[in-house]
C-alpha positions in Angstrom: 0.6 -10.3 14.5 0.0 -7.8 11.8 -3.3 -8.1 9.8 -3.2 -7.5 6.1 -5.8 -5.0 5.0 -7.9 -6.0 2.1 -8.1 -3.7 -1.0 -11.1 -3.8 -3.3 -10.5 -4.2 -7.0 -12.7 -1.6 -8.7 -14.4 -2.1 -12.1 -13.9 0.5 -14.8 -17.3 2.1 -14.0 -16.5 2.3 -10.3 -13.1 3.9 -11.1 -14.8 6.5 -13.2 -17.4 7.2 -10.5 -14.6 7.5 -8.0 -12.8 10.0 -10.1 -15.9 12.1 -10.6 -16.5 12.0 -6.8 -13.0 13.2 -6.3 -13.5 16.1 -8.8 -16.6 17.2 -6.9 -15.0 16.8 -3.4 -11.9 18.8 -4.6 -14.0 21.6 -6.1 -12.8 20.9 -9.7 -16.5 20.3 -10.4 -18.5 23.0 -8.6 -22.2 22.8 -7.5 -24.6 23.2 -10.5 -22.0 22.4 -13.1 -23.6 20.6 -16.0 -21.9 17.3 -17.1 -21.5 16.5 -20.8 -21.8 12.8 -21.6 -19.7 13.1 -24.8 -16.9 15.0 -23.0 -16.8 12.4 -20.2 -16.9 9.6 -22.7 -13.9 11.1 -24.6 -12.1 11.8 -21.3 -12.3 8.2 -20.1 -12.1 6.6 -23.5 -15.5 4.8 -23.3 -18.8 4.9 -25.1 -21.6 7.0 -23.7 -23.5 3.9 -22.3 -21.1 3.3 -19.4 -21.0 7.0 -18.7 -24.8 7.1 -18.4 -24.6 4.2 -15.9 -22.0 6.1 -13.8 -24.2 9.2 -13.9 -27.2 7.2 -12.7 -25.1 5.7 -9.9 -23.9 9.2 -8.7 -27.5 10.5 -9.0 -28.7 7.8 -6.6 -25.9 8.9 -4.3 -27.2 12.4 -4.3 -24.2 14.3 -5.6 -25.6 14.6 -9.1 -29.1 15.5 -10.2 -30.7 14.6 -13.5 -33.7 16.4 -15.1 -35.6 15.3 -18.2 -34.2 17.0 -21.3 -31.6 18.9 -19.2 -29.0 16.2 -18.6 -27.1 15.8 -15.3 -25.3 18.3 -13.2 -23.6 18.5 -9.9 -26.2 18.9 -7.1 -26.7 22.3 -5.5 -25.5 23.3 -2.0 -28.1 22.7 0.6 -29.7 25.6 2.4 -28.9 25.7 6.2 -32.2 24.1 7.3 -31.8 21.2 4.9 -28.1 20.8 5.9 -29.2 20.6 9.6 -31.8 18.0 8.7 -29.2 15.9 6.8 -26.9 16.0 9.8 -29.7 14.8 12.1 -30.6 12.0 9.7 -27.0 10.9 9.3 -26.5 10.9 13.0 -29.5 8.7 13.6 -28.3 6.2 11.1 -24.8 6.1 12.5 -26.1 5.8 16.1 -28.3 2.9 15.0 -25.2 1.3 13.4 -23.2 1.6 16.5 -25.9 -0.1 18.6 -25.8 -3.0 16.1 -22.0 -3.3 16.6 -22.2 -4.0 20.3 -19.8 -6.9 21.1 -19.4 -7.8 17.4 -16.1 -6.1 16.3 -13.0 -8.3 16.1 -9.3 -7.6 16.3 -9.3 -7.7 12.5 -11.9 -5.0 12.4 -9.9 -2.8 14.9 -6.8 -3.4 12.8 -8.6 -2.3 9.6 -9.9 0.8 11.4 -6.4 1.6 12.7 -5.1 1.4 9.2 -7.8 3.8 8.0 -6.7 6.3 10.7 -3.1 5.9 9.6 -4.1 6.7 6.0 -6.1 9.7 7.3 -3.1 11.0 9.2 -0.8 10.6 6.2 -3.3 12.4 3.9 -3.5 15.3 6.4 0.3 15.5 6.7 0.4 15.8 2.9 -2.4 18.3 2.9 -4.3 16.2 0.4 -7.8 17.2 1.5 -9.6 15.3 -1.2 -8.1 12.1 0.1 -8.8 13.3 3.7 -12.5 13.6 2.8 -12.6 10.2 1.1 -10.7 8.4 3.9 -12.9 10.1 6.5 -16.0 8.7 4.7 -14.4 5.3 4.5 -14.0 5.1 8.3 -17.7 5.6 8.8 -18.5 3.4 5.8 -16.6 0.5 7.4 -18.7 0.7 10.5 -22.0 1.1 8.6 -21.3 -1.8 6.4 -20.3 -4.0 9.3 -23.5 -3.1 11.1 -26.0 -3.5 8.4 -24.4 -4.5 5.1 -25.3 -3.0 1.7 -28.8 -2.2 2.8 -27.8 0.2 5.5 -24.9 1.6 3.4 -27.4 2.4 0.6 -29.6 4.2 3.1 -26.7 6.2 4.7 -24.4 7.0 1.7 -26.6 9.6 -0.1 -26.8 11.7 3.1 -23.0 11.7 3.5 -22.2 12.6 -0.1 -24.9 15.3 -0.2 -23.5 16.8 3.0 -20.0 17.0 1.4 -21.2 19.6 -1.1 -21.6 21.9 2.0 -18.6 20.7 3.9 -16.6 23.8 5.0 -15.7 22.6 8.5 -12.1 23.4 9.3 -10.2 21.3 11.8 -6.6 20.8 12.7 -4.8 17.6 11.7 -4.7 16.5 15.3 -8.4 17.2 15.9 -9.6 15.4 12.8 -7.7 12.2 13.7 -8.5 12.5 17.4 -12.3 12.7 16.7 -12.2 9.4 14.8 -9.8 7.8 17.3 -12.3 8.6 20.1 -14.9 6.6 18.2 -12.5 3.7 17.7 -11.3 3.6 21.3 -14.9 3.7 22.7 -15.8 0.7 20.4 -12.6 -1.1 21.6 -13.7 -0.5 25.2 -17.2 -1.8 24.3 -18.7 1.6 25.5 -21.4 2.2 22.9 -22.7 5.3 24.7 -19.2 6.8 24.6 -18.9 5.9 20.9 -22.3 7.5 20.2 -21.2 10.7 21.9 -17.9 10.8 20.0 -19.7 10.2 16.7 -22.2 13.0 17.3 -19.3 15.3 18.0 -17.7 14.3 14.7 -20.7 14.8 12.5 -21.3 18.5 12.3 
């Protein structure tokens, strides 16, 4: 029996945050680009108050940086040593999450994850690499949230988004999907050690 995937309804602030994330991921907003509150307010047809809230949210996520009297800007690219540290920390969080998921995932969970992989393949086929990045993140986000709820997501998410500013890894369509499918199949088999190995191979 097919399982209907749930779609979250986003608030206006969340929609704006998602658009700015997309602009950063796509390269429309480059590292160190300063954001103008008034221009953003005009763009989205809002007052500056909600825009400030969005900027605060994205600052907490690590993709924007705010300085006193200087406003907010897109965060800078990490140097290689810091990027290596980010990868290590993200891997540790995801390994922890996988260990919490032992014998907990249901057929509904596997159906949701299969749906995410189908979306990932479609985005790759269309060469929509902004969507590829966001769907890739959503796959991992699903597992993190399932393992530890908002508390674990809030710990993990800034590492993921900060890493994305450096993300230049090139993979073929087949390889990108296969790396995630390896994680999914290992979880379906209940082989956490195999899932950990596949996850470490995916996070580079």
